[in-house]
C-alpha positions as CSV (number, residue, x, y, z in Angstrom):
1,X,119.7,98.5,112.6
2,X,120.0,94.8,111.7
3,X,121.9,95.9,108.6
4,X,124.2,98.1,110.6
5,X,125.4,95.2,112.7
6,X,126.5,93.2,109.7
7,X,128.0,96.3,108.1
8,X,130.0,97.1,111.3
9,X,131.8,93.8,111.0
10,X,132.6,94.5,107.3
11,X,133.6,98.0,107.9
12,X,136.1,97.3,110.7
13,X,137.2,94.1,109.1
14,X,138.7,95.4,105.9
15,X,136.5,97.3,103.5
16,X,135.2,94.0,102.1
17,X,131.7,93.8,100.8
18,X,129.1,96.6,100.8
19,X,129.9,100.2,100.2
20,X,131.1,102.3,103.1
21,X,128.9,105.0,104.6
22,X,130.8,107.8,106.4
23,X,129.6,108.9,109.8
24,X,127.6,112.0,110.4
25,X,129.4,115.4,110.2
26,X,130.5,116.8,113.5
27,X,133.1,118.7,115.4
28,X,134.7,116.6,118.2
29,X,135.9,118.3,121.4
30,X,138.3,116.1,123.5
31,X,138.7,117.3,127.1
32,X,142.0,116.0,128.4
33,X,143.4,115.7,124.9
34,X,147.1,115.7,126.0
35,X,146.7,112.4,127.9
36,X,147.6,108.8,127.1
37,X,144.1,107.9,125.9
38,X,144.2,110.4,123.0
39,X,147.6,109.3,121.6
40,X,147.3,105.6,122.3
41,X,143.7,104.9,121.4
42,X,141.7,107.7,120.1
43,X,144.0,109.1,117.4
44,X,144.8,105.5,116.1
45,X,141.1,104.8,116.0
46,X,140.2,107.9,114.0
47,X,143.2,107.2,111.7
48,X,141.8,103.7,111.1
49,X,138.3,105.2,110.4
50,X,139.9,107.6,107.8
51,X,141.7,104.6,106.1
52,X,138.4,102.7,106.0
53,X,136.6,105.7,104.5
54,X,134.3,106.1,107.5
55,X,135.0,109.7,108.5
56,X,133.1,112.4,106.7
57,X,134.8,115.4,105.0
58,X,132.8,117.6,107.4
59,X,134.9,116.7,110.5
60,X,137.4,118.4,112.8
61,X,138.8,117.7,116.3
62,X,139.5,120.3,119.0
63,X,141.7,119.2,121.9
64,X,141.6,121.1,125.2
65,X,143.9,120.5,128.2
66,X,146.2,122.4,130.6
67,X,149.4,121.5,128.7
68,X,151.0,124.6,127.1
69,X,150.6,123.5,123.5
70,X,149.5,125.3,120.3
71,X,147.6,123.8,117.4
72,X,150.9,123.4,115.6
73,X,152.8,121.7,118.5
74,X,149.7,119.5,119.2
75,X,149.7,118.3,115.5
76,X,153.5,117.6,115.7
77,X,153.1,115.6,118.9
78,X,150.2,113.5,117.5
79,X,152.2,113.0,114.2
80,X,155.0,111.5,116.2
81,X,152.8,109.4,118.5
82,X,150.7,107.9,115.7
83,X,153.7,106.2,114.2
84,X,154.2,104.4,117.6
85,X,150.6,103.5,118.3
86,X,149.1,102.9,114.8
87,X,147.6,99.4,114.6
88,X,147.9,99.1,110.8
89,X,150.7,97.2,109.1
90,X,151.5,100.0,106.8
91,X,151.3,103.7,107.5
92,X,149.5,105.9,105.0
93,X,151.0,109.3,105.3
94,X,148.4,110.9,103.0
95,X,145.5,109.7,105.1
96,X,147.2,110.9,108.3
97,X,147.9,114.3,106.8
98,X,144.2,114.6,106.0
99,X,143.3,113.9,109.7
100,X,146.2,115.9,111.1
101,X,145.1,119.0,109.2
102,X,141.8,118.8,111.1
103,X,143.4,118.8,114.6
104,X,143.2,122.0,116.7
105,X,144.2,122.7,120.2
106,X,143.3,125.1,123.0
107,X,145.0,125.5,126.4
108,X,142.5,125.8,129.3
109,X,141.4,124.7,132.7
110,X,138.2,122.9,133.2
111,X,137.1,125.3,136.0
112,X,137.8,128.4,133.8
113,X,134.6,129.7,132.2
114,X,136.5,132.0,129.9
115,X,138.3,128.9,128.4
116,X,134.9,127.4,127.6
117,X,133.8,130.7,125.9
118,X,136.9,130.3,123.7
119,X,136.0,126.7,123.0
120,X,132.5,127.9,121.9
121,X,134.0,130.4,119.5
122,X,136.4,127.8,118.1
123,X,133.7,125.2,117.6
124,X,131.4,127.8,115.9
125,X,134.3,128.7,113.6
126,X,135.1,125.1,112.7
127,X,131.5,124.2,112.3
128,X,131.2,126.9,109.6
129,X,134.5,126.0,108.0
130,X,133.8,122.3,107.8
131,X,130.0,122.5,107.4
132,X,129.4,120.2,110.3
133,X,125.7,121.1,110.6
134,X,126.0,122.2,114.2
135,X,126.7,118.7,115.4
136,X,129.1,118.6,118.3
137,X,130.5,115.5,120.2
138,X,132.2,116.1,123.5
139,X,134.7,113.4,124.7
140,X,135.4,113.4,128.4
141,X,138.9,111.8,128.5
142,X,139.1,112.9,132.1
143,X,138.5,111.6,135.6
144,X,134.8,111.2,136.4
145,X,135.2,113.8,139.2
146,X,135.2,116.6,136.6
147,X,132.3,115.4,134.4
148,X,129.9,117.6,136.2
149,X,132.2,120.6,136.2
150,X,132.8,120.3,132.4
151,X,129.1,119.8,131.7
152,X,128.2,122.9,133.8
153,X,130.7,125.1,132.0
154,X,129.5,123.8,128.6
155,X,126.0,124.8,129.6
156,X,127.2,128.3,130.6
157,X,129.0,128.6,127.3
158,X,125.7,128.2,125.5
159,X,126.1,124.7,124.0
160,X,122.8,123.5,125.5
161,X,120.8,126.4,124.1
162,X,122.0,126.0,120.5
163,X,119.2,124.5,118.4
164,X,121.4,123.6,115.4
165,X,122.4,120.0,115.1
166,X,122.9,117.4,117.8
167,X,125.0,117.5,121.0
168,X,126.4,114.3,122.6
169,X,128.9,113.4,125.2
170,X,131.1,110.3,125.6
171,X,132.2,109.4,129.1
172,X,135.0,107.0,130.0
173,X,134.9,104.4,132.8
174,X,135.0,104.0,135.7
175,X,131.3,104.8,136.0
176,X,131.6,105.1,139.7
177,X,133.6,103.1,142.3
178,X,130.6,101.5,144.0
179,X,126.9,101.6,143.9
180,X,126.4,104.9,145.8
181,X,129.1,106.7,143.7
182,X,127.6,105.4,140.5
183,X,124.1,106.7,141.4
184,X,125.6,110.1,142.4
185,X,127.6,110.3,139.1
186,X,124.6,109.4,137.0
187,X,122.5,112.0,138.8
188,X,125.1,114.7,138.2
189,X,125.5,113.9,134.5
190,X,121.7,113.7,134.0
191,X,121.3,117.3,135.4
192,X,122.9,118.5,132.2
193,X,122.2,115.9,129.6
194,X,119.4,113.6,128.6
195,X,119.9,109.8,128.5
196,X,119.8,109.9,124.7
197,X,122.8,112.3,124.7
198,X,125.0,110.2,127.0
199,X,127.4,107.5,125.6
200,X,129.2,105.6,128.3
201,X,132.0,103.9,126.4
202,X,133.6,100.5,127.1
203,X,136.2,99.6,124.6
204,X,135.8,95.9,125.2
205,X,132.4,96.1,123.5
206,X,134.1,97.4,120.3
207,X,135.9,94.1,119.8
208,X,134.5,92.2,116.8
209,X,134.1,88.9,118.7
210,X,132.0,90.6,121.4
211,X,129.7,92.0,118.8
212,X,129.7,88.7,117.0
213,X,128.1,87.0,120.0
214,X,124.9,88.8,119.0
215,X,125.2,87.9,115.4
216,X,126.1,84.3,116.2
217,X,123.2,83.7,118.6
218,X,120.5,85.3,116.5
219,X,121.5,84.5,113.0
220,X,122.2,80.8,113.4
221,X,119.1,78.6,114.0
222,X,121.2,75.6,115.0
223,X,122.2,77.1,118.3
224,X,119.4,79.3,119.6
225,X,117.1,76.3,120.4
226,X,119.9,74.9,122.7
227,X,120.5,78.2,124.4
228,X,118.9,77.4,127.8
229,X,119.0,75.4,131.0
230,X,117.8,72.2,129.3
231,X,121.0,71.8,127.2
232,X,123.7,74.0,128.8
233,X,125.5,72.7,131.8
234,X,127.4,75.9,132.7
235,X,129.2,78.9,131.3
236,X,132.7,80.2,131.9
237,X,134.1,83.7,131.4
238,X,137.9,84.1,131.7
239,X,139.9,87.3,131.3
240,X,143.6,86.8,131.9
241,X,146.3,89.4,131.8
242,X,150.0,88.4,131.8
243,X,151.2,91.9,132.9
244,X,151.1,93.4,136.3
245,X,149.9,96.9,137.2
246,X,152.6,98.3,134.9
247,X,153.3,101.5,136.9
248,X,149.7,102.2,137.6
249,X,149.9,100.9,141.2
250,X,148.5,104.1,142.7
251,X,145.3,104.0,140.5
252,X,144.9,100.2,140.6
253,X,145.1,100.0,144.4
254,X,142.0,102.1,144.6
255,X,140.3,99.9,142.1
256,X,141.1,96.2,142.0
257,X,140.1,93.6,139.4
258,X,136.4,93.5,140.5
259,X,135.9,97.2,139.7
260,X,138.5,97.4,136.9
261,X,137.4,94.4,134.8
262,X,134.5,92.3,136.2
263,X,131.8,94.9,137.0
264,X,131.9,96.5,133.6
265,X,133.6,94.5,130.8
266,X,132.6,91.0,132.0
267,X,129.1,91.8,133.0
268,X,128.5,93.5,129.6
269,X,129.7,90.3,127.8
270,X,127.5,88.2,130.0
271,X,124.5,90.3,129.1
272,X,125.1,89.8,125.4
273,X,125.6,86.1,125.8
274,X,122.6,85.4,128.0
275,X,119.9,88.0,127.1
276,X,116.6,87.1,125.5
277,X,116.2,87.7,121.8
278,X,115.3,91.4,121.3
279,X,112.3,92.4,119.3
280,X,114.7,94.1,116.8
281,X,118.3,95.3,116.7
282,X,117.2,98.9,117.4
283,X,119.4,100.2,120.2
284,X,116.8,100.5,122.9
285,X,115.4,97.0,122.1
286,X,118.9,95.5,122.6
287,X,119.6,97.5,125.8
288,X,116.2,96.6,127.2
289,X,117.0,92.9,127.0
290,X,120.5,93.5,128.5
291,X,118.9,95.3,131.4
292,X,116.4,92.5,132.0
293,X,119.1,89.8,132.2
294,X,121.3,91.8,134.5
295,X,118.3,92.5,136.8
296,X,117.7,88.7,136.9
297,X,121.2,87.9,138.3
298,X,120.8,86.8,141.9
299,X,122.1,89.3,144.5
300,X,124.3,87.6,147.0
301,X,124.2,88.1,150.8
302,X,127.4,88.0,152.8
303,X,127.3,84.2,153.3
304,X,126.7,83.6,149.6
305,X,129.7,85.9,148.7
306,X,132.0,83.8,150.9
307,X,130.7,80.6,149.4
308,X,130.6,81.7,145.7
309,X,133.6,84.0,145.3
310,X,137.3,84.0,145.7
311,X,139.9,86.7,145.5
312,X,143.7,86.7,145.1
313,X,146.8,88.9,144.9
314,X,149.9,88.0,143.0
315,X,153.2,87.6,144.7
316,X,156.7,87.5,143.2
317,X,157.0,85.4,140.1
318,X,157.7,85.8,136.4
319,X,156.7,88.3,133.8
320,X,155.6,87.6,130.2
321,X,159.3,87.5,129.2
322,X,160.1,84.8,131.7
323,X,162.2,87.2,133.9
324,X,161.7,87.6,137.6
325,X,158.8,90.1,138.4
326,X,157.9,91.7,141.7
327,X,154.8,90.9,143.7
328,X,151.9,93.3,143.7
329,X,152.9,94.7,147.1
330,X,156.4,95.5,145.7
331,X,155.0,97.4,142.8
332,X,155.6,101.2,142.8
333,X,152.9,103.2,144.6
334,X,151.3,100.1,146.2
335,X,151.1,100.0,150.0
336,X,153.2,97.1,151.5
337,X,150.2,95.7,153.3
338,X,147.7,96.2,150.5
339,X,144.6,94.0,150.5
340,X,143.5,95.0,147.0
341,X,142.6,92.0,144.8
342,X,144.4,91.4,141.5
343,X,142.4,88.2,140.9
344,X,138.7,87.5,141.4
345,X,136.5,84.5,140.7
346,X,132.8,84.3,141.2
347,X,129.8,82.0,140.6
348,X,126.6,83.7,139.6
349,X,123.1,82.6,138.8
350,X,120.5,84.1,136.6
351,X,117.0,83.6,138.1
352,X,114.8,83.6,135.0
353,X,113.1,80.9,133.0
354,X,115.9,80.4,130.5
355,X,118.9,80.1,132.9
356,X,117.5,79.0,136.2
357,X,120.0,76.7,137.9
358,X,122.8,77.1,135.3
359,X,126.0,78.4,137.1
360,X,128.0,81.1,135.4
361,X,131.6,81.3,136.5
362,X,133.7,84.4,136.0
363,X,137.4,84.9,136.7
364,X,139.9,87.6,135.9
365,X,143.4,88.4,137.1
366,X,146.7,90.2,136.5
367,X,150.1,88.6,136.2
368,X,148.7,85.3,135.1
369,X,150.4,82.7,132.8
370,X,149.0,84.1,129.6
371,X,147.0,87.0,128.0
372,X,143.6,85.9,126.8
373,X,139.8,86.4,127.0
374,X,137.5,83.4,126.3
375,X,133.9,82.5,126.9
376,X,133.2,78.7,127.2
377,X,129.6,77.5,126.9
378,X,129.6,73.8,128.0
379,X,126.7,71.7,127.0
380,X,125.2,68.9,129.0
381,X,126.5,65.4,128.3
382,X,124.2,63.0,126.4
383,X,123.5,59.6,128.0
384,X,126.5,57.3,127.6
385,X,124.5,54.1,127.9
386,X,124.7,53.5,124.1
387,X,128.5,53.1,124.4
388,X,128.4,50.3,126.9
389,X,130.6,47.4,125.9
390,X,132.9,49.6,123.8
391,X,136.3,51.3,124.6
392,X,134.4,54.5,125.4
393,X,134.6,54.8,129.2
394,X,133.1,58.3,129.4
395,X,132.0,61.1,127.2
396,X,133.6,64.5,127.1
397,X,131.2,67.4,127.0
398,X,130.6,69.5,123.9
399,X,132.0,73.0,124.3
400,X,131.4,76.2,122.3
401,X,134.3,78.7,122.8
402,X,134.3,82.4,121.9
403,X,137.9,83.6,121.6
404,X,137.8,87.4,122.3
405,X,141.5,88.2,122.5
406,X,144.3,88.1,121.5
407,X,143.0,85.6,118.9
408,X,139.5,86.3,117.6
409,X,137.3,83.4,116.6
410,X,134.7,80.8,117.5
411,X,135.5,77.2,118.2
412,X,133.2,74.1,118.6
413,X,134.7,71.1,120.4
414,X,132.9,67.7,120.1
415,X,133.5,64.0,119.9
416,X,134.5,62.0,116.8
417,X,135.3,58.3,116.2
418,X,139.0,57.6,115.9
419,X,140.1,55.6,112.8
420,X,140.1,51.8,113.3
421,X,137.8,48.8,113.6
422,X,136.7,49.5,117.2
423,X,134.5,52.2,118.7
424,X,136.7,54.8,120.3
425,X,136.2,58.5,120.6
426,X,138.5,61.5,120.6
427,X,138.0,65.2,121.1
428,X,138.1,67.2,117.9
429,X,137.3,70.8,117.1
430,X,136.0,73.1,114.4
431,X,137.3,76.6,114.5
432,X,136.5,79.9,112.7
433,X,139.3,82.5,112.9
434,X,138.8,86.2,112.0
435,X,142.4,86.4,110.8
436,X,141.8,83.6,108.2
437,X,138.3,84.7,107.2
438,X,139.0,88.5,106.9
439,X,142.0,90.5,105.9
440,X,141.4,92.8,108.8
441,X,143.7,95.4,110.1
442,X,144.2,95.2,113.8
443,X,141.9,97.7,115.6
444,X,142.0,99.5,118.9
445,X,138.4,98.6,119.9
446,X,137.3,102.2,119.7
447,X,136.6,102.5,116.0
448,X,133.2,100.9,116.0
449,X,132.2,102.8,119.1
450,X,133.2,106.2,117.9
451,X,131.6,105.6,114.5
452,X,128.3,104.5,116.2
453,X,128.3,107.4,118.5
454,X,128.7,109.9,115.6
455,X,125.7,108.1,114.0
456,X,123.6,108.1,117.1
457,X,123.6,104.3,117.5
458,X,123.7,103.5,121.3
459,X,123.5,99.7,121.0
460,X,127.0,99.1,122.4
461,X,126.8,101.8,125.1
462,X,125.6,101.4,128.7
463,X,122.5,103.1,129.9
464,X,122.0,104.5,133.4
465,X,120.0,101.4,134.6
466,X,122.6,99.0,133.2
467,X,125.4,100.7,135.1
468,X,123.6,100.8,138.4
469,X,122.3,97.2,138.1
470,X,125.9,96.0,137.5
471,X,127.0,97.7,140.6
472,X,124.2,96.2,142.6
473,X,125.6,92.7,141.6
474,X,129.1,93.7,142.6
475,X,128.4,95.7,145.7
476,X,128.0,92.7,148.1
477,X,131.4,91.4,147.2
478,X,133.0,94.8,147.7
479,X,131.3,95.0,151.2
480,X,132.5,91.5,152.3
481,X,136.0,91.9,150.9
482,X,136.4,95.2,152.7
483,X,135.8,93.6,156.1
484,X,137.0,90.0,155.8
485,X,140.8,89.4,156.2
486,X,142.7,88.4,153.1
487,X,145.6,85.9,153.1
488,X,147.7,87.7,150.4
489,X,149.7,87.0,148.3
490,X,148.1,83.7,147.3
491,X,149.4,83.1,143.8
492,X,152.7,83.4,142.1
493,X,153.2,85.9,139.3
494,X,153.0,84.1,136.0
495,X,150.9,81.2,137.3
496,X,147.3,80.1,136.7
497,X,146.0,81.9,139.7
498,X,145.0,81.0,143.3
499,X,144.1,77.4,144.1
500,X,140.8,78.5,145.6
501,X,139.6,79.5,142.1
502,X,140.0,75.9,140.9
503,X,138.2,74.6,144.1
504,X,135.3,76.9,143.3
505,X,134.5,74.7,140.3
506,X,135.8,71.4,141.7
507,X,133.2,71.6,144.5
508,X,130.6,71.5,141.7
509,X,132.3,68.6,139.9
510,X,133.6,70.9,137.2
511,X,136.9,72.3,136.0
512,X,138.1,75.5,134.3
513,X,138.8,75.1,130.6
514,X,142.3,76.4,130.0
515,X,142.7,77.5,126.4
516,X,146.2,76.2,125.4
517,X,148.2,76.8,122.3
518,X,151.2,75.1,120.6
519,X,153.7,77.5,122.1
520,X,152.7,76.6,125.6
521,X,153.0,72.9,125.0
522,X,156.3,73.1,123.2
523,X,157.9,74.6,126.4
524,X,157.5,71.0,127.8
525,X,160.5,69.0,126.6
526,X,158.4,66.0,126.0
527,X,156.4,67.9,123.3
528,X,159.0,70.3,121.9
529,X,159.4,68.2,118.7
530,X,155.9,66.9,118.6
531,X,154.0,67.2,115.3
532,X,151.1,69.6,114.8
533,X,148.5,66.8,114.9
534,X,149.7,65.6,118.3
535,X,149.8,69.2,119.7
536,X,146.3,69.8,118.4
537,X,145.0,66.7,120.2
538,X,146.8,67.5,123.4
539,X,145.3,71.0,123.5
540,X,141.9,69.5,123.6
541,X,142.5,66.9,126.4
542,X,145.0,68.3,128.8
543,X,143.4,69.7,132.0
544,X,144.9,72.1,134.5
545,X,145.2,71.7,138.3
546,X,146.8,73.8,140.9
547,X,148.6,72.6,144.1
548,X,150.0,74.7,147.0
549,X,153.2,73.8,148.7
550,X,152.8,70.7,150.9
551,X,149.7,69.4,149.0
552,X,149.8,65.7,148.1
553,X,149.5,65.2,144.3
554,X,149.4,61.4,144.3
555,X,149.7,58.9,147.0
556,X,151.6,55.5,147.1
557,X,149.2,52.6,146.5
558,X,146.5,54.7,144.7
559,X,145.0,53.3,141.5
560,X,146.5,55.2,138.5
561,X,144.0,57.3,136.5
562,X,146.3,60.0,135.1
563,X,149.8,61.3,134.5
564,X,151.0,64.8,135.3
565,X,153.1,67.4,133.5
566,X,154.7,70.2,135.4
567,X,154.0,73.6,133.8
568,X,155.3,75.6,136.8
569,X,156.8,74.8,140.2
570,X,158.5,71.7,141.7
571,X,157.3,68.4,143.2
572,X,159.0,65.9,145.5
573,X,158.9,62.1,145.2
574,X,158.9,60.4,148.6
575,X,159.8,56.8,149.5
576,X,157.9,54.6,152.0
577,X,159.7,56.3,155.0
578,X,158.8,59.8,153.7
579,X,162.3,60.6,152.6
580,X,162.7,62.8,149.5
581,X,164.4,60.8,146.8
582,X,163.7,63.0,143.8
583,X,162.7,66.6,142.9
584,X,161.1,67.3,139.5
585,X,160.6,70.8,138.0
586,X,159.1,72.6,135.1
587,X,159.0,70.5,131.9
588,X,159.1,67.2,133.8
589,X,156.3,64.7,134.0
590,X,155.5,61.9,136.5
591,X,152.9,59.2,137.2
592,X,153.4,57.6,133.8
593,X,154.8,54.2,135.1
594,X,151.6,53.2,136.8
595,X,149.6,54.0,133.7
596,X,152.0,52.0,131.5
597,X,152.0,49.0,133.9
598,X,148.4,49.3,135.3
599,X,150.0,48.9,138.7
600,X,149.2,51.0,141.9
601,X,151.2,54.1,142.5
602,X,154.7,53.3,143.7
603,X,155.5,56.6,145.3
604,X,153.9,59.6,147.0
605,X,154.4,62.9,145.3
606,X,153.8,66.2,147.0
607,X,154.1,69.8,145.8
608,X,157.4,71.4,147.0
609,X,156.2,74.9,145.9
610,X,153.1,76.4,144.3
611,X,152.5,74.1,141.2
612,X,150.6,74.4,137.9
613,X,150.2,70.9,136.5
614,X,148.6,69.5,133.3
615,X,146.7,66.2,133.8
616,X,146.5,63.7,131.0
617,X,143.9,61.1,132.1
618,X,144.1,57.4,131.3
619,X,141.6,57.4,128.5
620,X,143.2,60.2,126.6
621,X,146.7,58.8,127.4
622,X,145.7,55.6,125.7
623,X,144.1,57.4,122.7
624,X,147.3,59.5,122.2
625,X,149.6,56.5,122.5
626,X,147.5,54.3,120.1
627,X,148.5,56.2,117.0
628,X,151.9,57.6,118.1
629,X,154.4,54.9,119.0
630,X,157.3,57.4,119.0
631,X,155.5,59.4,121.8
632,X,155.1,56.1,123.7
633,X,158.8,55.3,123.3
634,X,159.8,58.7,124.7
635,X,157.7,58.1,127.8
636,X,159.0,54.5,128.2
637,X,162.6,55.6,127.9
638,X,162.1,58.2,130.6
639,X,160.2,55.7,132.8
640,X,163.1,53.2,132.5
641,X,165.7,55.8,133.4
642,X,163.7,57.0,136.3
643,X,163.1,53.4,137.6
644,X,166.8,52.6,137.3
645,X,167.8,55.7,139.2
646,X,165.5,55.1,142.1
647,X,165.2,51.2,142.2
648,X,166.8,51.1,145.6
649,X,164.0,53.2,147.1
650,X,160.9,51.6,145.6
651,X,159.6,48.0,145.4
652,X,159.6,46.4,141.9
653,X,156.2,47.8,140.9
654,X,157.0,51.3,142.0
655,X,158.0,54.5,140.3
């Protein structure tokens, strides 16, 4: 099994390295084959497996659904759809034709026993034709409500009594909507199938970087000794989506982000990151350790939920294209007074020897400022006493960052001395990018999971106890949020999320680490012509902060410790009488004069609307200016113009 983990990376990465081993022969039966899942994800995934040489010659697919299609029309539809949803740069018609020739279709209802008898006959015929050794894989691309019905009819059709080959099922999430429904669903499925036959699929776990968490932890001796409460200060998991519910309002309003993202995807990633080393990479050994770490997560009571979790719902704002976008309650099929959360943040604790006292922060939301999934492991700061008497005022923490999507890679941020005769430090980073190390074709996330299921490798699939333990962690939040009133909407679409999510960490003296990129910074006029070195430096030092309308950002007379850059929203500058003398918007910056002159703040600035701001603190400000006089001149020119415009309102030392 240890070898299969390394080979999985190579196989889905680009056929580089060791020889490919095709999966076991089988006939795949897809229930609900006419739906979006099949055309958008499953067919592109199987096509990628064909292109990578990972599907056996002894393979065929039978689709069953209520749509009035024939095998020929089903093949025609899939042939059209694959050209829209293929993830490869170039389309290989010959490889697709090979797969398409193995596609078959049967119309039928899931409550029709005669239809299942026909399926049995078709599978037997294809098994003989393609020499699949009696192996059959059933894919439930259907709502969970019919899992039991389909399983019962498969049993009546004789699939359970066949002694030839193996029989397995793949079931899609959601695995229940709360703890009682998850327990009931598991009991229903287990009436017909053994645990070893059930593969609960989560496409997030098919991403290379998620799998690489295991390889990274247990193949690199430099990190595993530090992987505990003695060296790690805290851990952050962030899953941001820039889109809204995208026409799925009816479904999403019954779910919410806690059910849709956090209880499954994020808890699974947490388990890989925090589990104890398994005795081997055998599937059950890995799943046993995942189960242990989830069982060690502290279950919150109602008061703990209110103290350690926040929720949000997006209001009107902007979409990924910058155009106006509706609020959640204005989305199609969403009730106008909906209290379903589109954002959630939570602080968890793992009560075991390794992690006792280390907070783990999770957040996820829709219609946020970017699309991205990152895990940040922040190490404890070393004593800074050795730097007394130098220009180093404080030490920035070391951070290990796993980039899951859209970029895939691992980054280490640490301190290095800046060039020059004096002792001064600056944040730098070392980064590994999959796109640079491998010539990988973009995958759907399903390739590895389907391949492993065909080979009987359950490492990346959830077991019954894992599913139910995850729901036990989430259930108290569902219960409290169901009864407590919600002040929605509480964040603008296209923003960084609700202010309460930032306060969740600030109460602990910590901040969310926002993963910036050059495109984000170049939207700020000050940086639009900045060189790549400056942008790389700023990405490491800029810190996010959120203010609601009416919040005071800085107050007249305060000692200057930072300057501010407006990413979103507007602020107002007030004179001594409280009169508004200036309004600044997106792309503007303020607070720089006090930093340049080392004088107290000359004005009060408050948020006119919801604001996302970047903070550049004094130490980093000085570090950036030291080597970039042109950047300093840009700020000085703006400061002079601003002072001249508002000189009548402020005393000589004021902004």
